[in-house]
C-alpha positions in Angstrom: -20.3 38.0 -19.7 -20.1 37.8 -23.9 -21.8 34.7 -25.0 -18.8 33.1 -26.5 -16.9 33.7 -23.7 -19.3 31.5 -21.5 -19.0 29.1 -24.3 -15.4 28.7 -24.4 -15.5 28.4 -20.2 -18.1 25.8 -20.8 -16.0 23.3 -23.0 -12.8 23.9 -21.0 -15.0 22.8 -17.8 -16.1 20.1 -19.7 -13.0 18.4 -21.1 -11.1 19.1 -17.2 -13.5 17.0 -16.3 -13.8 14.4 -18.9 -10.2 13.6 -18.7 -10.4 13.0 -14.7 -13.3 10.7 -14.9 -12.1 8.6 -18.4 -9.0 7.0 -16.1 -10.3 7.4 -12.5 -13.6 5.5 -12.9 -11.5 2.6 -14.9 -8.1 2.6 -13.3 -8.6 0.3 -10.6 -10.5 -2.1 -12.8 -7.7 -2.0 -15.7 -5.1 -2.7 -12.9 -6.8 -6.0 -11.6 -7.0 -7.4 -14.8 -3.4 -7.0 -15.6 -2.1 -8.1 -12.7 -1.9 -5.3 -10.0 -4.9 -6.3 -7.7 -3.1 -5.5 -4.7 -1.7 -2.2 -6.2 -5.2 -0.8 -7.3 -5.0 2.1 -4.3 -1.5 3.7 -5.6 -3.0 5.7 -8.4 -5.6 7.3 -5.9 -2.6 7.8 -3.8 -0.4 9.3 -6.6 -3.2 12.2 -7.4 -3.9 13.4 -3.2 0.4 13.4 -3.9 -0.2 15.9 -6.6 -3.6 17.4 -4.8 -0.6 18.2 -2.1 2.0 19.3 -4.8 -0.6 21.2 -6.7 -1.2 24.4 -4.7 2.7 25.2 -4.4 3.1 25.1 -8.0 0.2 27.2 -8.7 0.6 29.5 -5.6 4.7 30.3 -6.3 5.2 29.7 -9.7 2.0 29.6 -12.3 0.3 32.4 -10.6 3.4 34.9 -10.7 5.2 34.7 -14.0 2.8 32.8 -16.7 -0.4 33.0 -18.1 -2.6 31.2 -17.2 -4.0 29.8 -20.3 -0.9 29.2 -21.3 0.2 27.0 -18.5 -3.3 25.2 -18.7 -2.1 23.9 -21.9 0.7 23.0 -21.6 0.3 21.0 -18.7 -2.5 18.8 -20.4 0.2 18.5 -23.4 2.6 17.2 -21.1 -0.1 15.1 -18.7 -1.1 13.8 -22.2 2.1 12.3 -22.5 2.5 10.7 -19.9 -1.3 9.5 -19.8 -0.2 8.0 -23.5 2.8 5.8 -22.5 1.3 4.4 -19.0 -0.8 1.2 -20.6 2.4 0.2 -22.0 4.3 0.0 -18.5 1.5 -3.1 -17.0 4.9 -5.2 -17.1 6.3 -3.1 -14.4 4.2 -1.9 -11.6 6.4 1.1 -10.3 6.9 2.5 -13.5 3.0 1.9 -14.1 2.7 3.9 -10.7 5.5 6.2 -11.0 3.9 7.3 -14.9 0.3 7.7 -13.1 2.1 10.4 -10.5 3.9 12.3 -12.8 0.4 12.9 -15.2 -1.4 13.7 -11.6 1.1 16.3 -10.9 0.7 17.5 -14.1 -3.4 17.6 -14.2 -4.1 18.7 -10.4 -2.6 22.4 -10.8 -4.9 22.6 -13.7 -8.1 22.2 -11.9 -7.5 26.0 -9.9 -6.0 27.1 -13.0 -9.2 26.4 -14.8 -11.3 28.2 -12.0 -8.8 30.9 -12.2 -9.1 31.7 -15.3 -12.6 31.1 -15.1 -13.6 33.7 -12.2 -11.2 36.0 -14.3 -13.8 36.8 -17.4 -16.5 36.9 -14.7 -18.4 39.6 -13.3 -20.5 38.0 -10.8 -19.3 35.2 -9.4 -21.8 33.7 -7.7 -23.9 33.9 -10.5 -22.5 32.6 -13.4 -19.8 30.3 -12.1 -22.3 27.0 -11.0 -23.8 27.9 -14.5 -20.2 26.7 -16.1 -18.6 24.8 -13.8 -22.0 22.1 -13.9 -20.4 21.2 -16.8 -17.9 19.8 -15.7 -19.7 17.4 -14.3 -21.7 16.9 -17.2 -18.1 15.9 -19.0 -17.4 13.5 -16.6 -20.7 12.0 -17.0 -20.0 12.3 -20.8 -16.8 10.4 -19.8 -18.1 7.0 -18.0 -20.9 6.7 -21.2 -18.3 7.0 -23.8 -16.2 4.1 -21.9 -19.2 1.7 -21.7 -21.3 2.7 -24.9 -18.9 3.7 -27.3 -15.1 2.3 -26.1 -17.3 -1.2 -26.0 -17.5 -1.1 -30.1 -13.3 -1.1 -30.3 -12.9 -4.5 -27.9 -13.7 -8.2 -28.6 -17.7 -9.6 -27.4 -18.2 -10.1 -24.0 -15.1 -7.7 -22.9 -15.4 -4.8 -20.6 -13.4 -1.8 -22.3 -12.4 -1.2 -18.7 -10.4 -3.8 -19.0 -8.7 -2.4 -21.5 -6.2 1.1 -21.6 -8.8 2.3 -24.1 -10.1 4.4 -21.2 -6.5 5.6 -20.1 -5.8 6.5 -24.4 -9.1 8.3 -24.2 -7.8 10.2 -21.1 -4.7 11.0 -23.2 -6.7 12.2 -26.0 -9.2 14.5 -24.1 -5.3 15.7 -22.2 -4.1 16.9 -25.6 -7.2 18.4 -27.2 -7.4 20.6 -23.9 -4.5 21.7 -24.1 -4.5 22.7 -27.8 -7.6 24.3 -27.0 -6.7 26.1 -23.8 -4.1 28.0 -26.6 -7.3 29.7 -27.7 -8.9 30.5 -24.0 -9.4 34.2 -23.2 -5.7 35.7 -22.4 -5.7 35.5 -18.3 -2.6 37.2 -17.3 -0.6 35.9 -14.0 -3.4 36.7 -10.9 -0.2 36.9 -8.2 2.5 38.8 -10.6 4.4 41.3 -8.2 2.7 40.2 -4.9 4.5 38.5 -2.1 3.4 34.9 -2.1 4.7 32.3 0.6 4.2 28.3 1.6 2.9 29.5 4.8 0.0 31.5 3.1 -0.5 28.4 0.6 -1.1 26.2 3.3 -3.3 28.4 5.3 -1.5 28.8 8.7 -3.1 32.3 9.2 -6.3 31.0 8.5 -5.9 28.0 10.8 -4.6 30.2 13.8 -7.1 32.8 13.1 -10.8 30.5 12.9 -9.3 28.7 15.7 -12.4 27.0 17.6 -13.8 24.1 19.5 -15.5 23.2 16.7 -13.5 24.3 13.9 -11.1 21.6 14.8 -13.3 19.1 14.9 -15.2 20.0 11.2 -10.8 19.5 10.0 -10.2 16.4 11.7 -13.8 15.1 10.3 -12.9 16.4 7.1 -9.9 14.3 7.2 -11.4 10.9 8.9 -14.4 10.9 6.2 -11.9 11.3 4.0 -11.0 7.0 4.2 -14.7 6.0 3.6 -14.2 8.2 0.6 -11.1 6.7 -0.9 -12.7 3.3 -0.3 -16.0 4.3 -2.4 -13.3 6.5 -5.7 -11.4 3.1 -5.3 -13.1 0.1 -5.2 -16.5 0.5 -6.0 -15.2 -0.6 -9.8 -14.6 -3.5 -8.4 -17.5 -4.2 -6.4 -19.7 -3.6 -9.7 -17.4 -5.9 -11.7 -17.3 -8.8 -9.0 -21.4 -7.8 -9.0 -21.6 -8.9 -12.8 -22.4 -5.2 -14.0 -21.6 -4.7 -17.4 -21.5 -1.1 -17.6 -19.4 -0.1 -14.5 -18.1 3.4 -16.5 -21.5 4.6 -16.8 -23.2 2.6 -13.6 -20.5 4.8 -11.5 -22.2 8.3 -13.8 -25.3 8.0 -11.6 -23.4 9.2 -8.7 -22.4 12.5 -10.9 -26.1 13.5 -11.8 -27.2 12.3 -8.5 -24.6 15.2 -7.5 -25.8 18.1 -10.5 -29.3 17.5 -8.7 -28.6 17.8 -5.1 -26.5 20.7 -5.9 -29.5 22.7 -7.2 -31.4 21.2 -4.4 -28.8 22.8 -1.6 -30.0 26.3 -1.0 -33.0 24.9 -0.1 -32.0 22.1 2.5 -29.7 24.5 3.7 -31.7 26.9 4.6 -33.8 24.2 7.0 -30.9 22.8 8.4 -27.9 25.0 8.7 -24.3 24.0 8.4 -24.3 21.4 11.3 -26.9 19.0 10.2 -26.1 19.3 6.4 -22.8 18.0 7.2 -24.3 15.0 9.6 -26.8 14.2 6.8 -23.9 13.9 4.7 -21.9 11.7 6.9 -25.1 9.9 7.3 -25.4 9.3 3.8 -21.8 7.2 3.6 -23.2 5.2 6.7 -26.1 4.0 4.5 -24.5 3.7 1.3 -22.2 1.6 2.3 -24.5 0.0 4.8 -26.1 -0.8 1.4 -23.6 -2.4 -0.4 -22.9 -5.0 2.3 -26.5 -5.7 2.6 -26.7 -5.8 -1.1 -23.3 -7.5 -1.9 -24.3 -12.1 -1.4 -26.9 -11.9 -3.6 -26.1 -8.5 -6.0 -29.3 -6.5 -5.0 -28.8 -4.5 -8.2 -31.5 -2.2 -6.7 -29.7 -1.4 -3.8 -26.3 -1.1 -5.4 -28.1 1.6 -7.4 -28.9 3.7 -4.3 -25.6 3.4 -2.6 -24.0 4.6 -6.0 -27.1 7.7 -6.3 -26.2 8.6 -2.9 -22.9 10.6 -4.1 -25.0 13.9 -4.3 -25.7 13.8 -0.9 -22.6 12.5 0.4 -20.4 14.6 -1.4 -22.7 17.8 -1.9 -23.8 17.8 1.8 -20.3 17.3 3.7 -17.1 18.4 0.8 -19.7 21.8 -1.0 -21.4 22.9 2.9 -17.7 22.4 4.4 -16.5 24.9 2.0 -19.2 27.5 2.5 -18.6 26.7 6.1 -15.4 27.9 5.9 -16.5 30.9 3.7 -18.5 32.4 6.2 -16.1 31.8 9.4 -13.3 33.5 7.0 -13.0 37.0 6.9 -12.0 38.8 2.9 -8.5 39.0 4.0 -8.5 34.7 4.5 -10.6 33.4 2.7 -8.6 32.2 0.1 -6.2 30.4 2.8 -9.1 29.3 4.1 -10.6 27.4 1.2 -6.6 26.1 0.1 -6.8 24.7 3.9 -9.9 22.9 3.2 -8.4 21.8 0.0 -5.3 20.6 1.6 -6.8 18.6 4.6 -9.2 16.5 2.1 -7.8 15.9 -0.8 -4.4 16.0 -0.4 -3.8 15.1 3.3 -7.3 13.2 3.8 -7.2 11.0 0.4 -3.5 10.4 0.9 -4.2 8.7 3.9 -7.2 7.5 3.1 -5.8 5.3 0.1 -3.5 4.3 2.0 -6.1 2.4 4.7 -8.2 1.4 1.6 -5.1 -0.1 0.0 -4.6 -2.1 3.4 -7.8 -2.7 4.2 -9.1 -4.3 0.6 -5.4 -6.4 0.3 -6.6 -7.8 4.1 -9.3 -9.9 2.0 -7.3 -11.0 -0.8 -6.0 -14.6 -0.9 -3.7 -16.0 -3.7 -4.2 -12.8 -5.4 -8.2 -13.6 -6.2 -10.7 -11.5 -6.1 -13.2 -10.8 -3.5 -16.0 -13.4 -3.2 -19.5 -11.6 -2.7 -20.1 -12.3 0.8 -16.6 -11.1 1.4 -17.8 -7.8 -0.2 -20.0 -7.6 2.3 -17.7 -7.9 5.4 -15.7 -5.5 3.7 -18.3 -3.0 3.4 -19.3 -2.9 6.3 -15.8 -1.7 7.5 -16.2 1.6 6.0 -19.9 1.8 7.4 -18.8 1.7 10.7 -15.9 4.1 10.7 -18.5 6.6 9.1 -20.8 6.2 11.9 -18.2 6.6 14.1 -17.2 10.1 12.6 -20.7 10.9 12.3 -21.3 10.2 16.3 -18.4 12.3 17.1 -19.1 15.2 14.8 -22.8 15.5 16.3 -21.6 15.6 19.5 -18.4 17.8 19.4 -19.7 20.7 16.8 -21.4 23.0 18.4 -21.3 26.0 16.1 -24.7 27.7 14.5 -24.1 28.7 11.4 -26.7 29.2 8.2 
């Protein structure tokens, strides 16, 4: 792959995740500051709904009829429009959430489109893709740092940027930039042009049947259920940090992405020693420890415990979700490999996160009293619940999953 193409793809990945991180790590604080404390789970629900819709759009339309770079650019430009108008709708929570849903329906298909475009230019995907994809994580980190250390210069003193619409405008600007930039990317013809594609293959029905075994079903159930504590983290960590008087909320959360990069590099070493089962188990154990640290730290705001809990994101995400993708790849044959990966994405980011965001929202709202922010003692009780839930999933998985794959 030529250096110029490598640079183009790296910039694409950087902007793809910069856009996501710019609004995703601040939206709950912004809504809470604009009279929508009890509705902060809905943007994350919209993201999950879009994750369910995206494979059908990509598989049935984008992959068959249009050049990938043109679809990528068009969706990001349209998404920029929806994100730009969203802050003006805070007076109507329903319209505000629907606008975010429209944005997410534009954004989520671009995840697989960006991957498709990148893979098309590669000759050794397993070696070349990680070096390109890591710029996505760097982009997410850059978004958090931009919010905390650059946008802060554009708000009144003692005002947190996350409480203003600036992060959403930042996401809109990034999306517009990426949309225009996409039309300069290498031409990538529709990969499924002329091929027969059905909803059955997109949702992975064949993969589900061929991979069926007790341990496989245990893995799928565990993957779905672990998305409930995952949704709690994404939605409410930023509110927890705000109530704990952290100043640089978005930047603080990027510690998790930095950890993700480190453990991604260390995964091959751990994988050889632990194998699939115990990699997945360690990932779930990290969720238990993370929420336990948050709970213990909450009443006195023990900073090092909170920071450690955030830093565990690398183990939580890489050891469970990335290992899960590897597990699916090892079990699936070449003919159903794509279906198998689509199935696990649908189960986790789609159905799992959809259920998770709603459960997380009901849990958080049960602690709200007259719309007031949670006290630190309430946060302690709140965090013990996902810690216990993750612990239950861990015990179920260890007892019921028996496959030995390395």
